[in-house]
C-alpha positions as CSV (number, residue, x, y, z in Angstrom):
1,M,38.9,32.8,58.2
2,A,41.2,32.9,55.1
3,S,44.7,33.0,55.6
4,E,46.5,36.0,54.2
5,K,49.9,35.6,52.6
6,V,52.2,38.5,53.1
7,P,53.8,39.3,49.6
8,E,57.6,38.7,49.7
9,P,59.6,41.4,48.4
10,T,61.2,40.8,45.0
11,T,64.7,41.8,44.7
12,T,65.5,42.9,41.2
13,K,69.0,43.8,40.0
14,P,69.2,47.1,38.1
15,A,70.7,46.6,34.7
16,E,74.4,47.1,35.0
17,I,75.7,49.7,32.8
18,P,79.1,49.4,31.1
19,A,82.1,51.1,32.4
20,E,82.6,53.2,29.4
21,V,79.0,54.3,29.2
22,Q,79.2,55.2,32.8
23,V,82.2,57.4,32.1
24,M,80.3,59.2,29.5
25,L,77.1,59.8,31.6
26,D,79.3,61.1,34.3
27,R,80.8,63.5,32.0
28,L,77.3,64.5,30.8
29,E,76.3,65.2,34.4
30,E,79.6,67.3,35.1
31,I,78.8,69.5,32.0
32,K,75.2,69.8,33.0
33,N,76.1,71.1,36.7
34,M,78.8,73.3,35.2
35,D,78.3,77.3,35.3
36,R,78.3,78.1,31.4
37,S,77.4,81.6,31.9
38,D,81.2,82.7,32.0
39,L,82.1,80.7,28.9
40,E,82.8,82.2,25.5
41,S,80.6,81.4,22.6
42,S,83.2,79.0,21.0
43,D,83.5,77.2,24.4
44,R,79.8,76.8,24.5
45,K,79.8,75.4,21.1
46,A,82.2,73.0,21.8
47,L,80.4,71.6,24.8
48,R,77.2,71.5,22.7
49,A,79.0,69.4,20.1
50,E,80.8,67.2,22.9
51,V,77.2,66.6,24.4
52,R,75.9,65.6,21.1
53,D,78.6,63.1,20.3
54,I,78.3,61.6,23.9
55,K,74.5,61.2,23.6
56,K,75.0,59.7,20.1
57,K,77.6,57.2,21.4
58,V,75.5,56.4,24.3
59,R,72.5,55.6,22.1
60,A,74.6,53.5,19.7
61,S,76.0,51.5,22.5
62,G,72.6,50.5,23.9
63,N,71.1,47.1,23.1
64,G,67.6,48.4,22.3
65,L,65.7,48.0,19.4
66,Y,64.5,51.1,17.7
67,I,61.4,51.3,15.2
68,S,60.1,54.2,13.6
69,G,56.6,55.3,13.8
70,G,56.2,54.6,10.0
71,A,57.4,51.0,10.6
72,I,54.9,50.4,13.3
73,I,52.1,51.7,11.0
74,I,53.1,49.3,8.3
75,I,53.4,46.4,10.6
76,L,50.0,47.0,12.1
77,L,48.5,47.3,8.5
78,L,50.1,44.0,7.6
79,I,48.8,42.3,10.6
80,I,45.4,43.7,10.1
81,I,45.2,42.7,6.4
82,L,46.7,39.3,6.8
């Protein structure tokens, strides 16, 4: 009889989100849950601008590496050629 090992559960920490980014994400959730039907058009425009600004800041604060589609194609072509 083969002995079976029971896999041990792995504990992984979720990536910690900086406090300033968490504040921005909380504000986005607040705007998302807001009832915007009774707002005037100027208020809605201001909210849209705020959401765009927050999303831009959150993306800029990330430590990720973004590569465009064209750059990936060029890299692949160079790898194939060389």
